[in-house]
C-alpha positions, -999 to 999 in steps of 0.1 A, spaced: -178 20 -25 -149 12 -49 -121 36 -48 -110 51 -80 -74 59 -87 -60 87 -111 -27 98 -121 -22 134 -133 7 156 -142 22 173 -112 40 206 -111 74 197 -99 89 189 -133 84 171 -167 79 136 -151 62 146 -117 29 128 -112 1 131 -85 -21 102 -74 -58 110 -67 -80 87 -49 -117 93 -56 -107 127 -70 -86 138 -39 -49 142 -40 -33 117 -12 -2 130 7 25 111 20 12 116 56 -23 104 46 -6 73 29 15 66 61 -15 69 84 -34 46 62 -6 21 64 -4 23 100 -41 14 102 -37 -14 80 -7 -27 102 -28 -23 134 -56 -43 119 -32 -71 108 -20 -74 144 -57 -75 157 -68 -101 131 -37 -123 133 -29 -119 170 -12 -154 176 24 -157 183 29 -177 152 13 -151 129 34 -125 113 6 -98 118 18 -65 105 52 -79 95 39 -98 67 21 -67 54 55 -48 57 72 -76 41 47 -76 12 50 -39 8 87 -39 8 88 -65 -21 64 -47 -39 82 -13 -36 117 -27 -43 103 -45 -75 78 -16 -84 50 -42 -91 29 -69 -76 40 -99 -94 17 -130 -98 43 -148 -75 38 -123 -49 0 -127 -51 3 -167 -49 29 -161 -20 4 -140 0 -27 -155 -9 -40 -125 -27 
């Protein structure tokens, strides 16, 4: 199954947007729960001391959030 993403106008003001995944609005709580699941998975898959596990995911997400994009450089750096 492929997820579909849609951005619609929100109700909080002129520039407010809501994000829908497969037609359903996602909340901050749901987003946090999803990220926690991904972090736990990274720790399971990359369970050696020399792996960064969830910390690599957190680092990637922090860079993406600070830059408001996923650059080609980031894709290369994280082998995406």
